[in-house]
C-alpha positions as a printed Julia matrix, in Angstrom:
103×3 Matrix{Float64}:
  20.22    3.0     0.95
  19.48    2.01    4.24
  23.22    4.02    5.67
  23.87    0.31    7.35
  21.08    0.09    9.29
  18.7    -3.56    9.12
  15.57   -1.82    8.63
  15.13    0.07    5.48
  12.7     2.04    3.38
   9.7     0.14    1.68
   7.27    0.9    -1.27
   3.49   -0.33   -1.81
   1.41    0.47   -4.67
  -2.34    0.72   -4.45
  -4.64    1.16   -7.74
  -8.06    2.23   -7.4
 -10.99    2.18   -9.51
 -11.14    5.7   -10.89
 -14.78    5.67   -9.87
 -14.1     5.34   -6.3
 -16.19    8.07   -4.34
 -14.48   10.32   -1.67
 -15.11    7.74    1.46
 -13.94    5.34   -0.56
 -10.6     6.5    -0.78
 -10.21    7.93    2.37
 -11.3     4.56    3.44
  -8.8     2.73    1.62
  -5.69    5.16    3.09
  -7.11    4.37    6.32
  -6.87    1.03    5.55
  -3.33    0.63    3.9
  -2.15    2.72    6.95
  -3.41   -0.15   10.15
  -2.43   -2.82    7.47
   1.33   -1.47    7.6
   0.78   -0.24   11.35
  -0.17   -4.31   11.9
   2.43   -6.19   10.12
   5.27   -8.01   12.29
   7.66   -6.7     9.63
   6.98   -2.8    10.24
   9.62   -0.62   12.3
   6.95    1.56   13.95
  10.22    4.47   14.82
  10.68    5.74   11.12
   8.03    7.57    9.51
   4.68    6.13    7.46
   4.02    7.99    4.73
   0.97    7.38    2.34
   0.67    9.58   -0.82
  -2.45    9.21   -3.31
  -2.02   10.57   -6.96
  -4.87   10.51  -10.1
  -4.16    8.62  -13.03
  -5.04    8.59  -16.45
  -7.06    4.61  -15.74
  -6.83    4.48  -12.37
  -5.84    6.44   -8.6
  -2.54    5.97   -7.49
  -1.9     5.62   -3.66
   1.12    4.56   -2.38
   2.68    3.92    1.1
   6.34    4.47    1.66
   7.32    2.96    5.53
  10.5     0.76    6.75
  10.54   -2.11    7.22
  12.31   -3.56   10.31
  14.56   -5.56    8.46
  15.76   -5.19    4.49
  15.81   -9.45    4.42
  11.89   -8.86    5.34
  11.24   -6.75    2.41
   9.15   -8.78    0.73
   7.47  -10.79    3.51
   6.53   -7.38    4.67
   4.96   -6.28    1.34
   3.09   -9.36    0.45
   1.87   -9.27    4.86
   0.85   -5.19    3.43
  -0.91   -6.36    0.27
  -2.94   -9.25    1.99
  -4.18   -7.31    4.22
  -4.78   -4.22    2.04
  -6.74   -6.01   -0.73
  -8.82   -8.65    2.05
 -10.01   -5.58    3.9
 -11.07   -3.86    0.23
 -12.8    -6.49   -0.93
 -14.57   -6.15    2.63
 -15.7    -2.41    2.41
 -16.35   -2.86   -1.18
 -13.86   -0.49   -2.22
 -12.87   -0.88   -5.64
  -9.95   -1.96   -7.7
  -8.39   -0.57  -11.29
  -8.48   -3.0   -13.82
  -5.36   -4.13  -15.65
  -4.51   -2.75  -18.56
  -5.74   -5.33  -21.75
  -2.5    -5.01  -24.66
  -3.79   -5.98  -27.75
  -1.27   -8.08  -29.79
């Protein structure tokens, strides 16, 4: 909950290829942080945290940041995701492949 505040915590997930090297992982985290801070929907007076977790088929990055207005959560996620994916492409950072399910 946001305890009556206009801003609220937002979680955004990104998945890199499990074969991403050290430089790519470091660059990915920096890109994510930059994308959050560049968003017009970001609330800079609140903390921004990033986490990295190795999963079975991917490296999972998670950004936890505050959106300036609860009503703008989807715009915030979209803005950060677009900026991040564009930068990942520009820097040749490999994304995880989607898991395919067989019938």
